[in-house]
C-alpha positions in Angstrom: -42.2 -18.6 98.7 -46.0 -18.4 99.2 -48.0 -15.4 98.0 -51.7 -15.2 98.8 -53.0 -12.1 97.1 -55.2 -11.0 94.3 -54.0 -11.9 90.8 -55.0 -10.1 87.7 -54.5 -11.4 84.2 -54.4 -8.8 81.4 -55.1 -10.6 78.2 -54.5 -7.6 75.9 -51.3 -6.6 77.7 -49.9 -9.7 79.5 -46.7 -8.0 80.6 -49.0 -6.0 82.9 -50.6 -9.0 84.5 -50.0 -8.6 88.2 -50.2 -9.6 91.8 -51.7 -7.0 94.0 -49.5 -6.6 97.0 -49.4 -3.9 99.7 -48.4 -0.4 98.7 -45.6 1.4 100.4 -42.0 2.8 100.1 -42.8 4.4 96.7 -44.4 1.2 95.3 -47.9 1.0 94.0 -48.2 -2.5 95.3 -48.5 -4.2 92.0 -45.9 -6.8 91.0 -46.2 -7.0 87.3 -44.8 -9.5 84.8 -42.4 -7.0 83.2 -41.1 -6.1 86.7 -40.5 -9.8 87.5 -38.7 -10.3 84.2 -36.4 -7.3 84.7 -35.9 -7.0 88.5 -36.6 -10.3 90.3 -34.0 -13.0 91.1 -35.5 -16.2 92.4 -32.5 -18.5 91.9 -32.4 -19.4 95.6 -36.2 -20.1 95.8 -37.1 -23.7 95.4 -40.8 -23.2 94.8 -43.2 -20.3 94.4 -46.9 -20.8 95.3 -49.3 -18.2 94.0 -52.6 -18.6 95.8 -54.3 -16.0 93.7 -56.8 -15.9 90.8 -55.7 -16.6 87.2 -51.9 -16.6 87.9 -51.3 -19.5 85.5 -52.8 -17.7 82.5 -50.6 -16.3 79.8 -50.6 -15.2 76.1 -48.6 -16.9 73.4 -46.1 -14.4 72.0 -44.7 -14.3 68.4 -41.8 -16.5 69.5 -44.2 -19.2 70.9 -43.3 -18.2 74.5 -46.1 -17.8 77.0 -46.2 -14.3 78.6 -47.6 -14.4 82.1 -46.8 -14.6 85.8 -45.9 -18.2 85.9 -43.4 -18.0 83.0 -41.9 -14.8 84.4 -41.3 -16.5 87.8 -39.7 -19.5 86.1 -37.5 -17.1 84.1 -36.6 -15.3 87.3 -34.9 -18.6 88.5 -37.3 -20.6 90.6 -37.5 -24.2 89.3 -41.2 -24.6 90.2 -44.4 -22.5 90.3 -47.8 -23.5 91.6 -50.4 -21.1 90.1 -54.1 -21.1 89.1 -56.0 -21.3 85.9 -59.2 -19.5 87.0 -60.7 -17.6 89.9 -60.4 -19.5 93.2 -62.5 -19.7 96.3 -60.6 -18.3 99.4 -61.8 -21.0 101.8 -61.2 -23.9 99.5 -57.8 -22.5 98.6 -56.9 -22.2 102.3 -57.9 -25.8 102.9 -56.0 -27.0 99.9 -52.9 -25.1 101.0 -53.1 -26.6 104.5 -53.1 -30.1 103.0 -50.4 -29.2 100.5 -47.9 -27.8 103.0 -48.5 -30.6 105.5 -47.6 -33.1 102.8 -44.7 -31.0 101.5 -43.2 -30.6 105.0 -43.3 -34.3 105.5 -41.1 -34.9 102.5 -43.5 -35.2 99.6 -42.5 -33.6 96.3 -44.4 -30.5 95.1 -46.3 -32.7 92.6 -47.1 -35.3 95.2 -48.2 -32.7 97.7 -50.4 -30.9 95.2 -52.0 -34.2 94.1 -52.5 -35.2 97.7 -54.1 -31.9 98.6 -56.4 -32.0 95.6 -57.6 -35.5 96.5 -58.3 -34.4 100.0 -60.6 -31.7 98.8 -62.2 -34.0 96.2 -63.0 -36.6 98.9 -63.7 -34.0 101.6 -65.7 -30.8 101.9 -65.0 -29.6 98.3 -65.9 -32.3 95.8 -66.5 -29.8 93.0 -63.3 -29.6 90.9 -63.9 -25.9 90.2 -62.9 -25.4 93.9 -59.5 -27.1 93.7 -58.5 -28.1 90.1 -57.4 -24.6 89.2 -54.1 -25.2 90.9 -51.4 -26.4 88.6 -47.6 -27.0 88.9 -45.3 -25.8 86.3 -41.6 -26.5 86.3 -39.8 -29.2 88.3 -42.3 -31.7 89.8 -39.7 -33.1 92.1 -39.0 -29.9 93.9 -38.9 -30.4 97.7 -39.3 -28.1 100.6 -36.3 -28.2 103.0 -36.8 -26.6 106.4 -34.3 -28.8 108.1 -31.2 -27.1 109.4 -27.8 -28.9 109.1 -27.4 -31.6 111.7 -31.2 -31.8 112.4 -32.9 -35.1 111.4 -35.2 -34.8 108.4 -38.9 -35.5 109.0 -40.2 -38.9 107.9 -41.4 -39.2 104.3 -45.1 -39.6 104.1 -46.3 -42.5 102.0 -48.3 -41.9 98.9 -52.1 -41.9 99.1 -53.8 -43.9 96.4 -57.5 -43.6 95.7 -57.6 -47.5 95.4 -56.9 -47.7 99.2 -60.2 -45.8 99.9 -63.1 -48.3 99.7 -65.7 -45.5 99.5 -64.6 -44.7 96.0 -64.4 -48.2 94.4 -66.5 -49.8 91.7 -68.1 -53.3 92.4 -65.0 -54.9 90.8 -62.7 -53.0 93.3 -61.3 -50.6 90.8 -60.8 -47.0 91.9 -62.7 -44.5 89.8 
């Protein structure tokens, strides 16, 4: 599940941190943490991607639990959530997501696909970490996207990309930095 929206972290009342979705059918359009905890079942969803600002933030409760969107989605049953630690740039996020989904659809794990996408931005048009490092994976790093119907051959698995294979980013000794 991919959600590209506005995210709002409420530090004083983290149960009201929210994703701003479209209004309609009696809904104000806000999907709040307390609503996810009480009304959302994501047991059949392998991965939730929140391409929205500050969706990984949360507040430690008295029981040492983190109250926020990411934790609520994990409690709702999805094994993995990609979310953000700070405000994100829309264009950089779109570029990152294109690389991420390309890698994921070619058989990479969620962790591998996120790492790959972040490296593409680092070595591409967005070298400033503030533009791509906000995205973090919580939960199962091995989660995989499966868009293959029964009886249809799976796409080939992409090989990992290692910075040491890129000569532009090596020290005189040949070590990647």
